[in-house]
N, C-alpha and C positions, 0 to 999 in steps of 0.2 A: 408561553414563550414561543415566539415565532421561530420557525425552522427554515433553513435554506439548504437546498440540495447542492452539493459541490460536484462538479464534473469537469474533467479535463481530457483532451485527446492525448496528453503526454503520459497517460497510465491506462492499462487495460480496463475495459468496462464489462459489465455483465447485465443482462436484462433482469437478473434475479435480485440485485441489490444496488444501492447507490455507492459510488466511490467514497463519498463523504457526506456528512450532514453537519451543518453549523447550527448550533442552538445557543443563543446568547453568546457568551465568550468562549464556548466550548466547541471543539471540532472532533467529531467521531469519524474515524476511518476504519473500514473493514474490508476483508476479502483481498488484501494486497498479496499478490503472488509474484514469482520471478519470471513473469512473461514480458518479453520485449514488445511494447505496443506497436512498434513499427513493422514487426514481422508476425505477431500473433503466436509466436513459438516461445518455449522455454529458453531463457538466456543461458546457453551453455549446458554442459552436462554435469558440472560439479555443483555441490551445495553452496560453495563459495560464490560462484558466478550467479547462481539463482538468488542467493541472499542479497548480493550487491544490487541486482536488478530490482528486487522487492523493495529495498530501501530507496532506490531511485524513484520507483513508482510512488511510494509513500510520500517522499519529498515533493513530488509533482502535485499530488492531491492536497497536501498541506499548503503548498505555495498558492494553489488556486483558491484556498480559503483564507489566505493572508497570514498563514502560520509557518513555522519551521520545525525541523526535528528537535530543536532546543526547547520547543513548547510541549513536547510529548511527556506525558505523566506516567502512562502505563502501556505495556505492550504484551499481547498474548500471541504465542506462536504455536501453530499446529504443524508438525512434521509427519510426513508419511512414513519416514524411516527414523526411528529414535536414535540410531547410531550416527545420524548426520548432525546431532546436536553440537558436538565439539567443532565441527567445520563451520557450522552456522555462526 
């Protein structure tokens, strides 16, 4: 199955992994964090602000692949502080 690397300047990027990979009808997105791509810094100090930015970043990668948040099937979240779960 052919794979297409998905990249957009509207989300933070890393030299360690792709923002997204499209394989057939599927889009795999990983490493989405609450960093504002225009500043390169965390978006605010609260988990709510950072979660909002992470979703904005995810939406941008999905959009670049021709998908939306409504197409998402599964999400895995890693929190550095488990007590932030309720706020996220």
